[in-house]
C-alpha positions, 0 to 999 in steps of 0.5 A, a space after each residue: 616050380 620056381 614059385 614054390 622055391 621062392 615062396 618060403 613059409 614064415 616058419 621055414 625062414 625062421 627055422 633057417 635063421 636060427 641055424 645061422 650064426 650072427 656075424 660082426 655086421 649083424 651085431 653092429 646092426 642090432 646095436 645101432 637099432 637098439 640105440 636109435 631114437 626112431 626107426 630108420 625109414 628106408 625106401 620100402 619101409 612098409 616091407 616085411 623084411 628079414 632081420 638078417 639080410 634086410 631083404 623082403 622076407 619073400 626074397 630072403 637069401 639067408 638059406 643060401 648063405 655059406 662061409 668061405 675058407 679064406 686067408 683074407 680078413 676084412 675090417 669095415 669102418 661104417 658110417 653112422 647109420 650105414 649099417 641100418 640101410 637095406 641097400 648096404 652091401 658091406 654085410 655081404 662080405 661078412 656073410 661069406 668071409 668068416 674073419 670080418 670085423 665091423 665098427 661104427 665110425 666116430 669122429 670124436 674117438 677111435 674104437 679101442 678094439 679097432 686100433 688093436 686090430 691095426 697093430 695086431 701082429 697077425 695082420 698086414 692092414 691095407 686101406 682099400 682107397 683111391 691112391 689120389 687121396 694118399 697123404 704125404 708119405 703114405 705108401 700105395 700098393 697097386 692091385 696086387 699084394 704078397 700071397 699068404 704062405 700058410 707054411 711061413 710064420 713070417 707071412 701076415 694075413 691081409 686085413 683089408 680095411 673098407 670105409 663103408 658109406 657114401 663116397 662123401 662119407 668115406 672121404 670124411 672118415 678118411 680125412 678125420 681119422 689120422 690112424 688111417 693115414 699111416 697105413 698102406 693104401 691098396 688102390 684099384 681103378 676099375 675100367 667099367 662102371 659099377 653094376 651097383 645101381 641101388 646107391 651108386 655114387 657120383 664118380 664113375 669108378 665108385 663101386 659097391 663095398 662088396 665089389 671092392 672086397 671082391 677086388 681085394 680078394 682077387 689081389 690076394 690071389 683068391 679069385 674063386 672067392 672073389 667070383 663067389 662074392 660077386 655072385 652073392 652081390 648079384 643075387 643081393 641086387 636082384 633080390 633087392 629089386 624084386 623086393 621093392 618093385 612090381 617084378 615080384 609078380 613076374 617070372 622069378 627064374 632069374 633069382 633061381 639062376 643066380 642062386 644056382 650059380 652062387 652055390 655052383 661057384 662054391 664047389 
């Protein structure tokens, strides 16, 4: 029975994808792929992958994707080829949070639409980044932000800005982007080491992009959504491991359990 749940036919997967709207990260992926002069060779490059979730087609999670009704917004500033990496977890945020924006970072110029977002009166931007890197005079907010009051026109919607790349790349993007130095920093110091085993950085507290987004949702008082995103992230990790290892021939019940836990978290 488990095998039948997971071994989707190609026809069913294609039909399901046609009903899923493209989000901002999908659009950046298509753009970056179109301008690439050569294919991006990730680990498991010979896998037949879903073009949306970038998992092996057999373990595609697209049919479980749902959008959440959230008062939070996200802006992903992605390092050059980050959007092409199957291990990227930034796309998971856009999977669930409707108001998610994504742009590819450039050292030479700042994207006009990105800058417009930062000054949009609808939003209160927060750069989610370690406080130790704050520039002189840059304000720091620790772990909690004012909750959005939908009945108050004065309350701005939080726009969480995430620098999506390796730790070294994130530092580079921050240092080379003066427009980020004027924004308040929302800082977290998680006590536990990240569960993100696919591309964990050299620092013990470094988290995957989706994990950081879950912390931001919690800071905004959306704990249920934070829980759902963490479960979506866990399903992504487990599906990734099955996609590229011999686990694919073993018991796939852990995937079914995570699928059920994620769907249950939405109720």
